[in-house]
C-alpha positions as CSV (number, residue, x, y, z in Angstrom):
1,M,-34.6,-56.0,0.7
2,S,-33.2,-56.2,4.2
3,F,-30.0,-57.7,2.9
4,N,-29.5,-54.7,0.6
5,I,-30.2,-52.2,3.5
6,A,-27.7,-54.0,5.7
7,L,-25.1,-54.0,2.9
8,T,-25.5,-50.2,2.4
9,G,-24.9,-49.8,6.1
10,L,-21.8,-52.0,6.0
11,A,-20.5,-49.9,3.0
12,A,-21.2,-46.7,4.8
13,A,-19.5,-47.9,8.0
14,Q,-16.5,-49.1,5.9
15,K,-16.3,-45.7,4.3
16,D,-16.4,-44.0,7.7
17,L,-13.6,-46.3,8.9
18,D,-11.5,-45.6,5.8
19,V,-11.9,-41.8,6.2
20,T,-11.1,-41.9,9.9
21,A,-8.1,-44.2,9.3
22,N,-6.8,-41.8,6.7
23,N,-7.1,-38.9,9.1
24,I,-5.2,-40.8,11.7
25,A,-2.5,-41.8,9.2
26,N,-1.9,-38.2,8.3
27,V,-1.9,-36.7,11.8
28,N,1.8,-35.6,11.3
29,T,1.5,-34.6,7.6
30,T,2.3,-30.9,7.2
31,G,-0.6,-28.9,5.8
32,F,-3.0,-31.9,5.8
33,K,-6.7,-31.2,6.1
34,E,-8.9,-33.8,7.8
35,S,-11.9,-35.2,6.0
36,R,-15.4,-36.0,7.1
37,A,-17.6,-38.7,5.6
38,E,-21.1,-37.3,5.1
39,F,-24.1,-39.7,4.6
40,A,-27.8,-39.5,3.6
41,D,-30.6,-42.0,3.6
42,V,-31.8,-43.8,0.5
43,Y,-35.6,-43.4,-0.1
44,A,-37.3,-44.4,-3.2
45,S,-41.0,-44.5,-3.9
46,S,-43.5,-44.2,-6.8
47,V,-46.6,-42.1,-7.1
48,F,-48.7,-45.2,-6.4
49,S,-46.7,-46.5,-3.3
50,A,-47.8,-46.0,0.3
51,G,-45.3,-43.4,1.3
52,K,-46.4,-43.3,4.9
53,T,-45.4,-47.0,5.4
54,K,-42.2,-46.8,3.4
55,N,-39.2,-47.9,5.5
56,G,-36.3,-46.6,3.4
57,D,-33.7,-48.4,1.3
58,G,-30.6,-47.9,3.4
59,V,-27.8,-45.3,3.4
60,Q,-25.4,-43.8,0.9
61,T,-22.2,-41.7,1.0
62,T,-23.0,-38.2,-0.3
63,M,-19.5,-36.7,0.1
64,V,-16.2,-37.0,1.7
65,A,-15.7,-33.4,2.6
66,Q,-12.3,-31.9,3.7
67,Q,-12.3,-29.6,6.7
68,F,-10.1,-26.5,6.0
69,H,-10.0,-25.0,9.5
70,Q,-6.6,-23.8,10.7
71,G,-4.0,-26.2,11.9
72,S,-1.6,-25.3,14.7
73,L,1.9,-23.8,13.9
74,Q,5.1,-25.6,14.4
75,F,8.1,-23.2,14.5
76,T,11.4,-24.2,12.8
77,N,14.9,-22.8,12.1
78,N,14.4,-22.7,8.3
79,S,13.4,-19.3,6.9
80,L,12.0,-21.1,3.8
81,D,9.5,-23.0,5.9
82,L,6.2,-21.1,5.4
83,A,2.8,-21.3,7.1
84,I,-0.4,-19.4,6.4
85,T,-2.3,-17.9,9.3
86,G,-5.9,-17.5,7.9
87,E,-7.3,-18.2,4.5
88,G,-5.3,-18.9,1.4
89,Y,-3.1,-21.3,-0.5
90,F,0.4,-21.3,-1.9
91,A,0.6,-21.7,-5.7
92,T,3.1,-24.1,-7.3
93,T,3.9,-25.4,-10.8
94,Q,5.6,-28.6,-11.9
95,S,7.9,-26.7,-14.4
96,L,9.2,-23.2,-14.9
97,D,7.1,-22.5,-18.0
98,S,3.9,-24.3,-16.8
99,Q,0.7,-22.5,-16.1
100,D,-0.9,-25.6,-14.6
101,Q,-0.9,-24.6,-11.0
102,T,-1.6,-26.7,-7.9
103,F,-2.4,-25.2,-4.5
104,T,-1.2,-26.2,-1.1
105,R,-1.0,-25.3,2.5
106,A,2.1,-27.3,3.1
107,G,5.0,-24.8,3.2
108,A,8.0,-27.1,3.7
109,F,10.0,-25.4,0.9
110,K,13.7,-25.7,0.1
111,L,16.2,-24.8,-2.7
112,N,16.9,-27.0,-5.7
113,K,20.2,-27.2,-7.5
114,D,19.4,-24.0,-9.4
115,N,18.4,-22.1,-6.3
116,F,14.7,-22.1,-7.0
117,V,12.3,-22.5,-4.1
118,V,10.6,-25.9,-4.4
119,D,8.6,-28.3,-2.3
120,A,9.5,-32.0,-1.6
121,K,8.2,-33.0,-5.1
122,G,10.2,-30.4,-6.9
123,N,7.2,-28.1,-7.6
124,F,8.1,-24.4,-8.0
125,L,6.8,-21.9,-5.5
126,Q,5.2,-19.0,-7.4
127,S,5.8,-15.3,-6.6
128,F,4.5,-12.0,-7.8
129,P,7.0,-9.5,-9.3
130,V,8.1,-6.6,-7.1
131,D,10.3,-3.5,-7.4
132,E,13.8,-4.5,-6.3
133,V,14.3,-1.3,-4.3
134,T,10.9,-0.4,-2.8
135,G,9.3,-3.9,-2.7
136,D,6.1,-2.5,-4.3
137,T,4.2,-5.3,-6.0
138,T,3.8,-4.6,-9.7
139,S,1.2,-7.3,-10.4
140,V,-1.0,-9.7,-8.4
141,S,-2.2,-11.8,-11.4
142,L,-1.3,-15.5,-11.4
143,S,-0.5,-15.1,-15.1
144,T,2.4,-12.8,-14.3
145,S,3.7,-14.9,-11.4
146,S,6.9,-16.8,-11.7
147,A,9.1,-19.3,-9.9
148,L,10.9,-17.7,-6.9
149,Q,14.7,-17.9,-7.2
150,I,17.2,-17.0,-4.6
151,P,20.4,-15.4,-6.1
152,D,23.7,-17.0,-5.4
153,S,25.8,-14.1,-6.8
154,S,27.5,-11.4,-4.8
155,G,25.9,-8.1,-4.3
156,S,27.3,-5.4,-6.7
157,P,29.3,-2.5,-5.3
158,R,27.8,0.9,-5.2
159,S,29.8,4.1,-5.5
160,T,29.1,6.7,-2.8
161,S,26.9,9.6,-4.1
162,N,25.8,11.2,-0.8
163,V,27.3,11.8,2.6
164,Y,25.1,13.0,5.5
165,T,26.7,14.5,8.5
166,S,25.7,16.7,11.4
167,F,27.6,17.7,14.5
168,N,28.0,20.1,17.4
169,L,31.1,22.3,17.4
170,D,32.4,23.4,20.8
171,S,31.9,27.2,21.0
172,R,34.4,27.3,24.0
173,K,37.3,26.4,21.8
174,D,40.0,29.0,21.0
175,V,40.5,30.4,17.5
176,V,43.2,28.6,15.6
177,A,45.7,31.1,14.3
178,V,48.1,28.8,12.3
179,P,47.5,27.5,8.8
180,F,45.6,24.2,8.5
181,D,47.7,21.0,8.2
182,A,45.9,17.6,8.2
183,T,49.0,16.0,9.7
184,D,49.2,18.4,12.6
185,S,46.3,18.1,15.1
186,S,47.2,21.5,16.6
187,T,46.1,23.2,13.4
188,Y,42.4,22.1,13.6
189,T,39.8,22.0,16.4
190,A,38.0,18.8,15.7
191,S,37.7,16.1,13.0
192,T,35.5,13.1,12.0
193,S,35.6,10.6,9.2
194,T,33.5,8.1,7.3
195,T,34.2,5.3,4.8
196,T,33.2,5.9,1.2
197,Y,33.3,3.5,-1.8
198,D,34.4,3.9,-5.4
199,S,32.9,2.2,-8.5
200,L,34.8,-1.1,-7.7
201,G,33.6,-1.2,-4.1
202,E,37.0,-0.3,-2.6
203,P,36.8,1.6,0.6
204,H,38.3,5.1,1.0
205,V,38.4,7.2,4.2
206,L,36.8,10.6,3.8
207,Q,37.8,12.8,6.7
208,F,36.5,16.3,7.7
209,F,38.5,18.8,9.7
210,F,36.9,21.7,11.5
211,V,38.9,24.8,12.2
212,K,37.7,27.7,14.3
213,T,38.8,30.9,12.5
214,A,36.8,33.5,14.5
215,P,34.0,33.6,17.0
216,N,30.9,31.9,15.5
217,E,32.9,31.1,12.3
218,W,34.5,27.8,11.3
219,Q,36.2,26.4,8.2
220,V,35.8,22.7,7.1
221,H,38.6,21.0,5.2
222,G,38.6,17.5,3.7
223,T,41.0,14.7,2.8
224,L,40.5,11.4,1.0
225,D,42.8,8.7,2.2
226,K,44.8,11.5,3.8
227,K,45.1,13.4,0.4
228,P,43.6,17.0,0.6
229,F,41.1,18.2,-1.9
230,D,39.3,21.5,-2.6
231,A,35.6,22.4,-2.7
232,T,35.2,20.7,-6.1
233,G,37.0,17.5,-5.1
234,A,40.2,18.3,-7.0
235,P,43.6,17.5,-5.4
236,T,45.2,20.5,-3.8
237,A,48.7,21.1,-2.4
238,T,47.8,24.1,-0.3
239,P,45.0,24.2,2.4
240,S,41.7,25.0,0.6
241,P,38.5,24.9,2.7
242,L,35.4,23.1,1.4
243,S,33.2,25.6,3.1
244,T,33.0,28.3,5.8
245,F,30.3,28.0,8.4
246,G,28.8,31.0,10.2
247,F,26.6,30.5,13.4
248,D,24.2,33.0,14.9
249,A,24.1,34.0,18.6
250,S,21.9,31.0,19.4
251,G,24.5,28.5,18.0
252,L,22.5,27.6,14.9
253,P,23.6,27.8,11.2
254,A,23.4,31.3,9.8
255,T,25.7,31.6,6.7
256,T,27.6,29.5,4.3
257,D,30.7,31.1,2.8
258,G,29.4,34.5,4.0
259,A,26.0,34.2,2.3
260,P,22.8,33.5,4.3
261,N,21.6,29.9,4.3
262,V,18.7,29.0,2.0
263,G,17.3,26.5,4.5
264,P,17.8,25.6,8.2
265,T,21.3,24.2,7.6
266,F,24.5,25.0,5.6
267,T,24.6,24.8,1.8
268,D,25.7,21.4,0.5
269,V,29.2,20.9,-0.9
270,N,29.1,19.1,-4.3
271,L,32.3,17.2,-5.1
272,T,32.9,16.3,-8.7
273,G,33.4,12.6,-9.3
274,A,36.0,13.2,-12.0
275,N,38.1,15.4,-9.7
276,L,37.9,12.8,-6.8
277,S,38.9,10.0,-9.2
278,G,42.2,11.9,-9.7
279,L,43.0,10.9,-6.1
280,L,42.7,7.2,-6.9
281,S,45.3,4.8,-8.3
282,N,43.3,1.6,-8.7
283,G,41.6,2.5,-12.0
284,A,38.2,3.0,-10.4
285,Q,36.0,6.1,-10.5
286,F,34.0,8.1,-8.0
287,S,30.5,9.3,-8.5
288,D,29.7,13.0,-7.9
289,I,29.4,13.2,-4.1
290,A,27.0,15.7,-2.3
291,I,28.1,16.5,1.2
292,N,24.8,17.2,3.1
293,W,25.2,19.0,6.4
294,R,22.3,17.2,8.0
295,D,21.1,13.6,8.7
296,E,19.5,11.6,5.9
297,A,16.0,12.0,7.3
298,N,16.4,15.8,7.4
299,T,15.5,15.8,11.1
300,S,14.9,19.4,12.3
301,N,16.8,19.0,15.6
302,K,19.8,17.3,14.0
303,V,21.2,20.3,12.1
304,P,24.8,21.4,12.9
305,S,25.2,23.5,16.0
306,Q,27.7,25.5,17.9
307,F,27.0,25.2,21.6
308,A,29.1,25.3,24.7
309,S,29.4,21.6,24.7
310,R,32.0,19.1,23.6
311,F,32.4,18.2,19.9
312,E,29.7,15.6,19.1
313,V,28.8,13.9,15.8
314,K,25.0,13.8,15.6
315,A,24.8,11.9,12.3
316,L,27.3,10.4,9.9
317,E,26.3,8.1,7.1
318,Q,26.8,7.5,3.4
319,D,25.0,5.5,0.6
320,G,27.8,3.6,-1.0
321,A,28.5,-0.1,-0.5
322,T,31.3,-2.6,-1.2
323,V,30.9,-6.0,-2.8
324,G,28.7,-8.2,-0.6
325,R,27.8,-11.8,-0.4
326,L,24.4,-13.2,0.4
327,A,24.0,-13.2,4.1
328,G,20.3,-14.2,4.6
329,I,16.8,-14.4,3.3
330,D,13.9,-12.8,5.2
331,I,10.2,-13.3,4.4
332,G,7.8,-10.9,6.0
333,T,4.1,-11.5,7.0
334,D,3.2,-9.8,3.7
335,G,5.1,-12.4,1.8
336,K,7.8,-10.0,0.6
337,V,11.1,-11.9,0.1
338,V,14.2,-9.9,0.9
339,A,17.8,-10.9,0.3
340,S,20.3,-9.4,2.7
341,Y,24.0,-9.0,1.8
342,S,27.1,-8.7,3.9
343,N,27.7,-5.1,2.7
344,G,24.4,-4.0,4.3
345,D,22.4,-4.0,1.0
346,S,19.1,-5.6,0.7
347,T,17.1,-6.5,-2.4
348,Y,13.4,-7.5,-2.8
349,L,13.2,-10.7,-4.8
350,G,9.5,-11.2,-5.0
351,Q,6.3,-11.6,-3.1
352,V,4.9,-15.1,-2.3
353,A,1.8,-15.6,-4.4
354,M,-1.3,-16.5,-2.4
355,V,-4.8,-17.4,-3.7
356,R,-8.2,-18.2,-2.2
357,F,-11.3,-19.9,-3.6
358,A,-15.0,-19.2,-3.2
359,N,-15.6,-22.9,-2.2
360,S,-12.6,-24.6,-0.8
361,Q,-14.5,-27.9,-0.4
362,G,-15.0,-28.0,-4.1
363,L,-11.2,-28.3,-4.8
364,Q,-10.0,-31.4,-6.5
365,Q,-7.5,-33.4,-4.4
366,V,-4.4,-34.5,-6.3
367,G,-2.3,-35.9,-3.5
368,D,0.9,-34.7,-1.9
369,T,-1.3,-32.3,0.2
370,S,-2.2,-30.4,-2.9
371,W,-5.4,-29.4,-4.7
372,K,-6.5,-28.1,-8.1
373,K,-9.3,-25.9,-9.1
374,S,-12.6,-27.4,-10.2
375,L,-16.0,-26.2,-11.5
376,T,-17.4,-26.3,-7.9
377,S,-14.4,-24.5,-6.3
378,G,-14.4,-21.5,-8.7
379,E,-11.5,-19.8,-10.2
380,P,-8.5,-19.0,-7.9
381,I,-8.5,-15.4,-6.7
382,A,-5.0,-14.1,-6.3
383,G,-3.9,-11.4,-3.9
384,E,-1.2,-10.1,-1.6
385,P,-0.9,-11.9,1.8
386,G,-2.5,-10.0,4.6
387,T,-5.0,-8.1,2.3
388,G,-8.7,-8.7,2.1
389,T,-9.6,-12.1,3.5
390,L,-6.2,-13.6,2.7
391,G,-4.1,-14.7,5.6
392,K,-0.6,-13.7,6.5
393,V,2.6,-15.6,5.9
394,N,4.7,-16.9,8.8
395,S,8.3,-17.6,8.0
396,S,10.2,-20.4,9.9
397,A,6.9,-22.1,10.7
398,L,4.9,-25.0,9.3
399,E,1.1,-25.6,9.6
400,Q,0.5,-28.9,11.2
401,S,-2.3,-31.3,10.3
402,N,-5.6,-30.1,11.7
403,T,-6.6,-33.7,12.7
404,N,-7.7,-34.0,16.3
405,L,-6.3,-37.4,17.2
406,T,-8.6,-37.8,20.3
407,T,-11.7,-37.1,18.2
408,E,-10.6,-39.5,15.5
409,L,-10.1,-42.3,17.9
410,V,-13.6,-41.8,19.3
411,D,-14.9,-41.7,15.7
412,L,-13.0,-44.9,15.0
413,I,-14.7,-46.7,17.8
414,S,-18.1,-45.4,16.7
415,A,-17.5,-46.5,13.1
416,Q,-16.5,-49.9,14.4
417,R,-19.7,-50.3,16.4
418,N,-21.7,-49.2,13.4
419,F,-20.0,-51.8,11.3
420,Q,-20.7,-54.5,13.9
421,A,-24.3,-53.5,14.2
422,N,-24.9,-53.7,10.4
423,S,-23.0,-57.1,10.4
424,R,-25.4,-58.3,13.1
425,A,-28.4,-57.1,11.0
426,L,-27.1,-59.1,8.0
427,E,-26.6,-62.1,10.2
428,V,-30.2,-61.9,11.6
429,N,-31.6,-61.7,8.0
430,S,-29.6,-64.7,7.1
431,T,-30.9,-66.6,10.1
432,L,-34.5,-65.7,9.3
433,Q,-34.2,-66.9,5.7
434,Q,-32.6,-70.1,6.9
435,N,-35.5,-70.7,9.2
436,I,-38.0,-70.1,6.4
437,L,-36.2,-72.5,4.2
438,Q,-36.3,-75.2,6.9
439,I,-40.1,-75.0,7.2
440,R,-41.8,-78.2,5.8
């Protein structure tokens, strides 16, 4: 019996050594979770045995349990390197149409030849579908997740449909008594311009000219690529104002074309796209353009004004864009993946899928720092990063192994001593039996 007890001790010590050696070997493995060998005594008796004098039958390994506490973060220069701070796992699949998912904390992702985000083994990172414009997640179910792909095409051009501008006109300026001429700076008081885009993404300079025609009254004229147009956007050979502004005694907007303003600013000018397209010679078209005499956010203190101060542009922006190339990929802490283009556009591509389990220690290890669900782990519970108990995503970072090398070296020494002690017990048993056999 004592031989068997010593053998179980040797087996347990060997298991402890193996687990510790594996932890040490993976001290630099990204996303690795250290293991701990757990043991229990072996005790067997019958209803007729003397339980009070039973010495036990040795030791057995009950479980090699992985420890899923957080590893430290290592920051990198690759935006596709991802680390989870808190609870959760990335979901990956071996093929594009597979529903057999594996789960990992190792976020060293890269692009394959088709611009899909994959790990070192070619497994595809899964993402939830989102609205391309707002980024709102449309589903957080793993059944609707798909492989995340980074586009390699250029961003499409977008024709300008809104121009937002606000300004201060200098009330101290003299009235201009001569007819307006865009080529003669003495015929207007101030001017400003912005770049607009047609349907092909070609830029065109839209310029506004402000002419003081009477105290507290101004006319605004417009040209597109130095070609004048009227209030509808149609080409015109003679000066034709887009609008006439009237200010009150406080220098704030009062009337548009002689009629009281509906809101706090002047009435918009709506240019017809078909009319503006007549000014083009490249075969492109313009959308209808609304000239909004305010900033895009409709800020109350950024309406046009006429104060005794120099001409100032408070806001000037438009919503068109030229053709753009992919300039960068950003991944937020909420897992939203945004593609940025050189034309200033940005598009939401997806949201990194994240899952959690009721019992992480019940996960089945499959190697490559990955796990699969099992009966004891429970079903994967999917969700958006940063919600509920799920952790956040850190881009340009990797989670290092959570192995504490100092602790493992101490455990290694302890396991070695344990092995030596059990070996000594085996040797003593052998000596005792040898002595018994030599008795005559």
